[in-house]
Backbone bond lengths (Angstrom), bond angles and torsions (degrees), N, CA, C in turn:
res aa  C-N    CA-C-N  psi(-1)  N-CA   C-N-CA  omega(-1)  CA-C   N-CA-C  phi
1 M - - - 1.455 - - 1.537 107.86 -
2 P 1.338 118.31 131.65 1.476 121.50 179.27 1.529 111.42 -62.81
3 I 1.328 115.52 149.55 1.468 120.88 -177.00 1.528 111.33 -58.93
4 D 1.335 117.89 -36.89 1.470 119.88 178.97 1.525 111.11 -60.16
5 S 1.318 116.63 -38.92 1.463 120.73 178.37 1.518 111.31 -66.78
6 M 1.331 115.52 -38.73 1.468 119.54 179.84 1.532 110.60 -69.11
7 V 1.331 116.43 -40.22 1.467 120.34 176.92 1.522 109.08 -62.47
8 E 1.315 116.80 -43.24 1.474 120.52 -179.96 1.523 110.55 -61.62
9 E 1.313 117.37 -40.04 1.463 121.34 177.85 1.529 111.00 -61.63
10 V 1.315 116.10 -42.87 1.468 120.34 177.99 1.525 109.92 -65.03
11 L 1.330 117.50 -42.56 1.463 120.61 -179.91 1.527 112.00 -62.50
12 V 1.320 116.77 -38.79 1.470 120.41 177.46 1.526 109.61 -62.64
13 R 1.326 115.73 -44.10 1.471 119.85 179.21 1.527 110.60 -64.50
14 W 1.336 116.90 -43.64 1.465 120.36 178.90 1.525 110.95 -61.55
15 A 1.328 116.89 -39.17 1.469 120.59 179.80 1.516 110.17 -57.99
16 E 1.312 115.78 -41.20 1.467 119.97 179.83 1.524 111.76 -73.76
17 V 1.312 116.24 -51.55 1.469 121.40 -174.37 1.533 111.63 -65.02
18 H 1.326 116.52 -42.93 1.476 120.98 -175.21 1.522 113.14 -99.77
19 E 1.334 116.06 3.12 1.468 121.58 179.76 1.530 112.13 54.85
20 L 1.334 115.14 48.68 1.458 120.74 177.66 1.525 109.39 -80.90
21 T 1.318 116.03 142.10 1.466 120.61 175.83 1.525 109.22 -75.59
22 G 1.314 115.70 168.19 1.459 120.25 176.46 1.517 112.21 -59.11
23 A 1.324 116.36 -40.95 1.465 120.56 179.37 1.526 110.84 -65.17
24 E 1.324 116.64 -40.57 1.468 120.20 179.25 1.525 110.93 -65.07
25 V 1.315 116.84 -41.22 1.469 120.61 177.53 1.524 109.97 -63.59
26 D 1.322 116.66 -41.94 1.461 120.12 179.64 1.521 111.18 -62.81
27 V 1.318 117.40 -42.81 1.466 121.30 178.08 1.535 109.81 -62.89
28 L 1.318 116.97 -44.42 1.464 120.45 179.49 1.530 110.45 -64.76
29 R 1.328 117.60 -41.26 1.473 121.68 177.43 1.523 110.24 -57.30
30 R 1.319 115.89 -48.49 1.467 120.15 -179.35 1.525 110.96 -65.05
31 A 1.325 117.05 -35.84 1.470 120.51 177.57 1.529 110.68 -65.59
32 T 1.346 117.72 -36.12 1.467 119.64 178.68 1.523 111.15 -66.62
33 R 1.309 116.66 -19.27 1.469 121.27 177.77 1.528 111.23 -92.96
34 G 1.333 116.25 4.27 1.458 120.69 174.81 1.508 115.86 92.93
35 A 1.324 118.09 8.49 1.465 120.78 -178.64 1.528 110.99 -75.69
36 S 1.316 115.60 139.14 1.466 121.86 176.24 1.523 109.81 -81.00
37 V 1.316 116.40 168.91 1.461 121.62 176.99 1.530 110.16 -56.45
38 D 1.329 116.32 -43.62 1.469 120.08 -179.85 1.524 111.94 -61.64
39 V 1.326 116.27 -43.91 1.462 120.75 -179.35 1.530 110.01 -67.46
40 I 1.329 116.58 -42.84 1.468 120.14 178.78 1.525 109.95 -60.05
41 A 1.316 117.38 -44.32 1.472 120.92 179.19 1.524 110.39 -60.68
42 L 1.311 116.89 -44.52 1.459 121.24 -179.86 1.528 110.46 -63.01
43 E 1.330 116.70 -46.93 1.466 120.86 -179.19 1.529 112.01 -65.04
44 R 1.325 117.06 -34.78 1.467 121.06 -178.85 1.530 111.97 -86.61
45 G 1.312 116.90 -8.64 1.464 120.05 179.89 1.517 112.34 69.71
46 T 1.337 115.70 37.35 1.462 120.85 -178.50 1.522 109.17 -134.11
47 T 1.309 116.51 -173.90 1.462 120.43 -179.39 1.524 110.84 -92.52
48 T 1.324 114.68 160.97 1.465 118.93 176.16 1.527 110.31 -65.19
49 K 1.324 117.37 -31.68 1.470 120.17 178.02 1.525 110.91 -62.55
50 T 1.323 117.04 -39.60 1.463 120.37 178.24 1.524 110.31 -64.96
51 V 1.319 116.89 -44.62 1.471 120.38 178.53 1.523 110.11 -63.53
52 E 1.327 117.36 -42.10 1.465 120.37 178.25 1.526 110.90 -61.13
53 K 1.315 117.99 -35.98 1.468 121.55 176.93 1.526 110.38 -66.68
54 H 1.333 117.14 -40.92 1.467 120.37 176.03 1.532 109.78 -61.30
55 V 1.328 116.67 -43.51 1.467 120.86 178.90 1.525 109.69 -61.34
56 E 1.322 116.98 -45.42 1.466 121.45 177.84 1.533 110.39 -56.49
57 N 1.324 117.10 -43.94 1.469 121.42 178.81 1.522 111.61 -64.71
58 I 1.333 116.69 -41.99 1.469 121.28 177.91 1.521 110.06 -58.44
59 L 1.318 116.35 -47.18 1.464 120.81 -178.42 1.519 110.97 -63.87
60 F 1.315 117.13 -42.99 1.461 121.14 179.45 1.524 110.53 -61.99
61 K 1.320 115.94 -47.77 1.461 120.39 -175.04 1.530 113.24 -71.01
62 T 1.337 117.27 -30.97 1.463 120.55 -177.06 1.518 113.29 -95.39
63 G 1.325 116.48 -15.03 1.458 119.79 -177.91 1.519 113.69 80.85
64 E 1.319 117.16 7.62 1.466 120.58 177.70 1.520 109.18 -80.28
65 R 1.337 115.92 157.10 1.464 120.24 -177.39 1.525 112.83 -98.20
66 A 1.329 116.81 -17.70 1.465 121.19 -179.35 1.526 108.43 -150.95
67 I 1.318 116.11 153.56 1.458 119.71 179.92 1.523 110.43 -62.52
68 A 1.325 117.36 -33.28 1.471 120.08 178.68 1.522 111.10 -61.70
69 S 1.319 117.50 -38.47 1.471 119.35 179.30 1.528 110.85 -72.60
70 A 1.321 117.86 -33.57 1.463 120.58 175.93 1.531 109.67 -65.43
71 V 1.332 116.38 -44.03 1.460 121.07 178.03 1.521 110.06 -61.82
72 A 1.328 117.01 -45.50 1.467 120.82 179.87 1.529 110.82 -59.74
73 R 1.312 116.46 -41.01 1.466 120.71 179.83 1.528 111.36 -65.33
74 V 1.327 117.04 -43.57 1.463 120.71 177.17 1.525 109.70 -59.83
75 L 1.322 117.06 -45.99 1.461 120.74 -177.75 1.527 111.87 -66.97
76 R 1.340 116.88 -37.58 1.482 120.12 176.07 1.523 110.21 -62.87
77 E 1.324 116.62 -44.99 1.461 120.37 179.63 1.534 110.61 -63.85
78 A 1.319 116.93 -39.63 1.471 120.46 178.30 1.525 110.08 -65.53
79 A 1.318 117.29 -40.98 1.470 120.50 178.51 1.518 110.65 -64.44
80 G 1.334 116.50 -33.50 1.451 120.91 177.50 1.521 112.57 -64.18
81 L 1.322 116.98 -27.37 1.463 120.63 177.86 1.527 111.04 -70.34
82 A 1.339 115.05 -26.49 1.467 119.75 -179.14 1.525 111.50 -80.03
83 A 1.307 116.40 -20.82 1.479 119.78 -176.06 1.508 112.73 -76.12
């Protein structure tokens, strides 16, 4: 299974478990692909403040302290699906 599919599977599970909104999942998805807040805002057609608020919500809901740790956790879980 391609890594993108495994990441998507983890994101779907996280959306349910952590009650993430569609926008929050989209921001996290883009972050797992290495996009910065500025790039995510540009791609989503919104402001960096809006993206930062989504990131803040993601961290609160998941218990992570930084978006990098949330991304790392998603990628670790996705890699675990390949094992």
